[in-house]
N, C-alpha and C positions, 0 to 999 in steps of 0.2 A: 504494499498500499503506501509505505514512506517513498519509495522509487518511483511510483507512479504518478504521485504529486508532484516531485520534482522536472519528471519528465512534461507533465501536463503544463506547469509553472513557464518551463523552456520553451512551450510552444511545440511540441512533439508526441502530438495528442494518440497518432497512432499505436508509437510506443508505449505512450500510456496506457493504452486501453489494454495492449499485452498482459501489463503489469498488473492491471487489476483483474485479468481474466486470471492469471495467477493465484490470486488472491482469493479470488471466489473458489477457484479448484483444489487450491489447500486445505480451506476451510470453507465450506458449502454452508456452513450455519452463520458465517458472518455477515451480520445484517446490514453492517456500514459499507462491507467491500461489493456487494451485490447492489445496493443504492445507486454507491459511486460507480459500478459497472452501466449500471442502465442511464445513470447522467450522460457520460463520455458517449454511451451509443447514439444518444438522442443528439448531443455535437457532432456526431461525425455521419447522421443520419441513416444511423444504422437499428433494427430492432434493436427493441428494450432489453431483449435476451440473448441477442448477439454474439457469437463466440467465433473469433477468426478461424478459418482453416489452415492459416500459415502457425507455423512453430516458430519458436525463438530463434532455430537455426536458419531460418528463413531471412531473417535479420541480418544487420551488421554487427557478427558477432564481437568482432573486438571495439565496435563503438557501445555494445552493452555491458561487455565486460568490464570496462574499463571506465563506464559510467557506475556501473554495482559499485566497482570496488572504491572508487571514488566518494562516493556515498557513502560505504558502510565506515570508510576510514572517517568521515564527515562526523557522523553519527557516534562513533566513539570518541572523538574529539580530540584524535589523532590528525590535527589539521596539518601540519607539515607536509604530514605522507601525502595527505589526501590531494594537496596543491602539486605534489610532483608528480603523481598520477593525471590531474588534470592537464599538465604541459603537456605531456603525450598526444593528449586531443585536442590540443590547441589547433595546430598548423591546419589540419583536415577541417576541423568543426569548430573555427573561430566565435560565432555567433554565439551557437549553443553553449563551446566550454567558457565564454568569460560570464554569460550568465551563472552557471555553475559555480563559478570562481567568487562570482559576487555575492553569492547566497551562505558559501563557505566562509569567505569575509564577515557576512554580516553575522554570522553565527559565532564569529571568534569577537565581535564587535568592535573590528576592524574598518571605520568607516571610510577613510580616506582608501583604504583600497577595494574596496567594495564598491565606492562611487567611481573610480577608474574601469574596472572592469566593467557596470553598468554602461557606462558611455562609450567604453571599445564597442561594444555589443550596436549601439545605436551609433556607433563611426559605420560599422559595416553595411548594417541595416536599421535605416532611420525611422523603421514602422513595426519595431521590435516590441513588441506590447508587454512582454515579460521582462524588458529591461526598465522599461517606465514602471512597471509595478515592483520591481526592485529597488529602482532609485527613491519610487512613493515608501517602501517599508523603512529604509534606510531615513529618510528626513520626519518620519512617523517616531523612530526608536529616537529622533534626537528631539523631539516635540518641536520640530519645523513644520507646524501642522498646514501651512498656506504652502508651504514650497511640496510637499508630500501631497496637497489639495491638486495642486498644477500639474504634478507627475500621473495621478491617478485620471485627471481631465484628458490628457495627450493619450494614455493608455485606451480612452474609451472614445476619443476620437478618432483612432484607426480602427477599433473595434469594437462597436458599443453594444457587444453582445459578452464581452469578456467577465464573467459573474466576479472574479476574484478584484480586478478594478474596480466595479459595479459595488461591490459590498466593500470596499476598501473606501471608497469615497464617500459611501452612505456615512461610517463610522467617523470618518475624518470630520466630516459636516455635521455629526452628531456633535464629536467632540468641541468644533470651533462653534457651536449655538447657530447652526447656521439650518436650513431647512435638508432634511434628508431626500425630501423627495425628487431632489434633481437628478436622483439615479435609480428611478420609479423602472425606467425602461429595461433594466438590468432583470425585472422581474418577468418580462414578457417574452412571447415565443415568435410572435407575428414581424416578420421583416421590417416589413412597411410600417407597420403600427409604431415599430420600434423609434425608425426615423421621424415618423411623424410630432409624437410625443418627446422625445429627444429635443427636437426642434423647439418645440413650443416648450418645454421646461426652461433650458438653455436661455430662450427668447425672455420668459418670467423672470430668471433670476438674474440675469444681468437687468433688466429694467426694475426691478427690487431694490439694487443694489444703488441704478441710480436716482432710485425715491421718485421712479415713476409709477405709483402704487396703484392708480387703477387700470394702468395699461396691464402691468404685472397679472393683476387680479384676471383681467380678460382673458388671460393664455392659461392662466391655471384652470380656471372655471371650464375651459373649452376642454381642458385634459380632464375633468373629472367627467365633462360630460361623454366623453369619448369611451372611457375608463366601463363608468356605467352602463351604456348601450352594448357594452363589446362582451361576447361569451368566451373570451380566451382566457380569463382570469377572475381572481376573486378580489370585487371591489371593497370589501370588507379588509381585507389585507391591507391594502395601500391608502384607505381613505383619513388614518390618522394624520400622516406625512402631507397628504391633500390639503388637509383640515388645519393642521397646524401652518401651512404656506398661507393659505386663503385667509387667516386670523391676524397673522403679521401684515398680509396687507391692507388689512382692515384697520389695522393698529394703527400703521402706517399715516392712512386716511382720517384718523381719527374718529374711527366711528365705532364706538366700544362695544353697544350693544350688537352689531354683528360680529365682531371679534370675539366676544365673550362665547358669542353661539357656536361659531366654528370653532375653539380651543375645546368647548364643552362637546363637540362631534368627536372630535379628535379620543377624546378621553374615552366615550362611548366605546373607541373602536380598540384602543390601547390604555388602558387603565394606567400602564407606569410609564407612560409616554412623559419626558422629563420637557420637553419644547412645549407640551400643552400644558402642563403646570406654571411653567413661566410666564408661557402666554397668558393665562388668567392671570398669574400675579402682576403683570403688567398693568394687563385692564382695572384689576381690584385698587393698585396703587396710584393711580391717574384716575379714577373716582374718590382717592382718601377714604378707602375703606382698608386702612394697614393691617390692621389684623388678618383679616381675610389674604390681604396680599402676600403678608409672612408665611403662613400657613402653604399658601402653593408653591412659593420661593423656596421655601424649605423642602418642599416635597420633590419638586425640581432638580434641586442640589442631591439629595438622595437616592435619586431616581440615577442621576451621572453627573457626578462631581466634577467633569470636565468643561459641564456646561456653565462657559464663562458669562453668559447672558445671564442666566439664574443666578448664579456668584455675586453677580454685580447688584442683579435686584433685591437679593437680598441684602446685602450690604447696605444699600440705600434705606429700603423699609427697616430695617434695623435701627439705622442711624436715626428715625424717626423716631421711632419706639424705646428708645433709649437703652440697647442694645450694643454691645459690640460687636464690630463688622461682621465677624466670622459667627456669631450667635447662630445657632442649627438648635431647636429643643427637642429634634428628632435624636441629637447625638450627643444629648448630654452624658451618655455612658451609663445608664440605669439599665438593670435589668428589665428586660421588656415587660414583665406584670406589673412591674412599678412603673416604668415607664410610662405605660397605660395607665397608670391610677393618678400618677404625676400630671398629666396633660390633662385628664379628665377634669382634676381640681382647677387648674388655672382655666381651662374654658369655661367652669361652674361661675368660677368667682369674676370673670369679664360679663358673662351673662346675667349674673345677679346685680353687679354695678351697673348695669345699663337699666334693669327695670327698678332702680334705686333703692333694693336690698342691701344696703350698706354693714348692715350686723353680719350677716351672713357671706356675705363678700370680705371681710374681714377674717371669718371663721375658716372658711375657705384658702384665703392666703397662707394663713397660721398653719394648716394641716399641709400645703405644698411646700412650705420651706420647712417644715419638720424633717417630709422625706428626703430634701435636700441634703439638710444637715447629714442625717444616719447615714446615706448613702455614697455621698462624694466627698472628694478633698478639697478641699477650701479653696485652689484656683477654679475649679470648675463650678464651686458653689457661687462664686463671687460674679460669675456671667452671668447666672441664672437668675440671683437675687435681684439685680439693678431694676428689671422690670416690676418685678413681683414689689418693690418698696415703692416704686412709680405709684402703682396700683392702689398700696393701701395709703400712701398719701390722700391721696384722691378720694380715698373712699373716707377717710378722716377728715377732709375736708369737708366732703357733704355731708358729716355730722355734726359739722360747727366744733371738731376738735382741732383746735389750729395746732396746740403744743406739739400732739403726737405728730399728725402733718409734718409739720417744721422734721421733727424727727426722722420721718421717713424718708424725705426729700434729700436730707442730710447726709444718712445715710447711701442712698442712691448714687449721690456726688461724688461720694468716698471711695465708691465703685468704678465710677465712670465719669470722671470731670465733665465728659464733654456731652452728658445726658439732656436733649435736649426739654422731654420732659420735665425731668427733675429742677430743670432751671424755670423753667413755665410755672411749676406747683411751687416751687418756694416764692417765684417774683407774685404768686397769687395770695401765699402765707404773709408776707410782707404789705401787699397791698392791703390786705383783712384789717392787716394792725397798724394802718395810716401811715406805713412808712415807703409813701410813694416814691422817693428818688432811688431807694435800695432796689423797690421792687422795678422800677424801670430796666435800673442796669440786669438785674436777671431775666426779665424779659427780651431783654435785646441779646443777651446772651444765647437764652434760649432761642429765637430768630435766626441768628449767625449760625447757630448750628445747625438747623431745620429751618430752611425759610418757607417751608411747607404749613407746618405747625402752626394751625389755626387757631388753638386754644393761646399760644403765645403772642400771636398778632394781634389778636383782640384784648388781651392783656397791655400790651404795648399803648395800643390807640387808648385806653382807659387811665393808664398810669400817665401818657401825655397830656390826655383831656385834665384832667386833674393838677398836672402841673403847670398847666397854661402854655402846653407848648402846640407846635402841628402833629396829628393823630400819626404821620409817618417818621416824627422825629426819632433818629435813633444815634447817639453817639458815638457809637462804635463803628458807624460808616466815616471815611476818610473824608475830609474837608470839600473836597470838589461834588463827592456825592452825594453831600447834604444839601448843599447849594442848588444842586441838582432837582434832590428832592421838593425846597422851597421852591424853585421854579415850579416847577409841575403842579404843587397846589394853587400858586398864583392863579395858572392858566385855568386849571378846573373850577378855583370859586368865579371868575370872571366867564366862564362859562353858564355855569349857575346863572348869573346876574342877565346875561344876555337872552337864556332861554326865556327865565320870567319876565324878560321883556318882550319876548314874542322874535327878538333878533336871531334866528335861527340860524344863517350863514354865519353870523358874526359865532356864534356860538361854535359851530361845527371849525372854522377856524380855529380857535383857542384849543378846543379839544385836540385836533392835527397837532398841535405845536405841543401838546402834553404827549400824546403818545409818541412821539418822534423822542423824545428827552429819552422817554423811559426804554424806548427799542435801543436807542443807540448810547443808554450808559448803565442799564442794568439789564441781567438774568432773567429772561422771560418766567422763569419759574420761581424767581421771588417775587413777582408782582403781578402775575397771572391774577388777583382779585382787582385790582385795579385797573388793568386793561380789559378786564370782563365789563366792569361798571362804567368804564369810559366809552367802550363801545357800543354798549347800551344805551346809555348817552346820546351817541351821536347817531344810533340808529331812530330814536326818538324824535332827533332834529329833522333828520331826515323825513321822518314820515310826515312831520306839519309842515315840511314844505312839498309833500307828495310827490316824493323821488323813491318809488317803493323798491326799486333796484338797489339802489346804495345802500337803503335801510335795511334790506333784506341779508345784503352781505356781512353788514355790521354785527345783525344780529346772529348770523351765522358762524363771524368770528368769535363772539362771544362764546357760544354753544360750544365750539373749538378748544376754547379757552378754561370752562368750566359747563363742564355738560348738564349739570344741574342749577344753572341760571334761571332763576324763574322769571326775571323781568325778560330772558330774550325768549323764552318760550309765548310770555303773551307777544312780546312786539313781532314775533314771528305771524302768531296768531291773528292780529291786527291787521298785517299784508295780505294773509287768506282768505279775511274777510272782506277787505275792499276789493279783491281778485273774483269775488263772488265762490269758491270754497269754502263752504260752508263747514261741512265734517273736518275738515284739515285743519280748520280755526279753531271749531270745538275741540277736537284734540291736543292740540297745541294748549290753550287756556287750561284745558284739564290737567296737562302736565306743568304748567306754570301752579297751579294750585296744589298740585300733588307736592312740589318744590318747594313751595312756601304758601302753606295756608293762608295765612294774614296777606296774600297781596290782592288788594283790593280791587284794583284794576281789571286784574283777571276775573275776578269773580263777579264783578259790573259785567263784564262782555260775556262771560259765559251764561251769565241770566238774560241778556238781551236774545244771545242763539235761542236759547230755550224757549224763551216767550215767543220766538216769532216763528218756532216751529211746532208750537202749540196752538 
């Protein structure tokens, strides 16, 4: 079997077939050998159970004998002797021999010599698939994944049906956090269909990299439809990869609902799909569902520790929640049963907190802490305790036990000085004890550690208001940025005055100035709330000028920034209503009220629609 695999990887498929036949003859019960023989027969166009009438003596005996000898020496770690034997073959069979030499050097971890051998094979034959595959393995061994990917792609460009290259590329894409669907064609059997799908998927992938998400999605959906209509293969086996690719395109288009549906479909097809978990994690994170995002990123990393997209996602959500960057509750090191008990307690604690059962929340936290202390060493405990202390602090805050809340936040900060949630919680404690200046500083630290921490942002605004400062004032900002922030506030305030005086054109001019300063000087994620409000404001200004097209663009931009913006939904509802699209308008006003039940504008508009229908 082993020699057959070497011969096959060297492109010597007929010789490989003979070796697999020997394996079956020597051990008729060997299911692996029989299955392998079936596969090679299919590749060569023979019936599944075909045995050649040729005997080994009909082949080139010297070649096979020397090949066998070199292979056996390599398997016995007699590398020098193996290479001596290989030299005898090199003059007559340069391409095949250099492939074998490359594999021997790879086994020795002699990457330079292996590279030289595979490249020599390519000089002899620039379309030598096994040489490309060998270089890909070499690069993968050195963790040069991008280079490995390129080699597998070269191999597949020569022979799209090479299963070794196809599966290798899928694995590399998987490790890089890229859609593995790019090598879907390796699972197909119809040559024409392979080429069609290959071309479309490669086009889709290129467009995806160029951020042409709608065009990329078009190709992927075409491939999906082709696969669904074909009887050549099992769609269910391929649907996970397809739906992951679809999901990431929707993510790029900021269509989070459709992205979520695609990733959920992928998980239905493959419950251990790392990319589907990571995709859902990103969807939840962008919707500010940090706890849900953390769970999904954790599962993504557990299912594939080399998924860098998932690892980065977990790091950013950990920062938001006050954990260390690499914290993963699935890897605490607890025994399985105790791990389940701990996870159950933590989940219950968060659920109880959200339902305002604060005393029971504290009981669950105490039980979870006890499990950690009894089962983990001090270092691992520290990482896990930060979030428990933060949650304990917020529970005590809700019970108006300021002293115990402060103690919990300070303990969290002792473990992780960069915990945004601990800084925000301590800021709240200080604010409630009328220490506004100290509270402001803690809120500022919280925002600097995590710009999307909504609790910290709201806290900083109220501390600034109490101190008579602009709501976005942040003393941690460099002086130039502080001046820019003051300019933004001035333009927005002037725009409000313009709007009140029905000078809508001038309001839009001032809002445009404010938006330009934000986009030129601040990260989008740090000011997405301001940009959302600003675009809603512009949208209603355009509506008052009866400019529905520009108004719609503004509201859609606001929704891209914040999918839960009640005012953006209401604005789009108003546009649909003006266009006579009553059903669409009704839906948007309903969403506006769902996102903010206090939105009086949306409530009145919905009443008007319902009255007109009745």
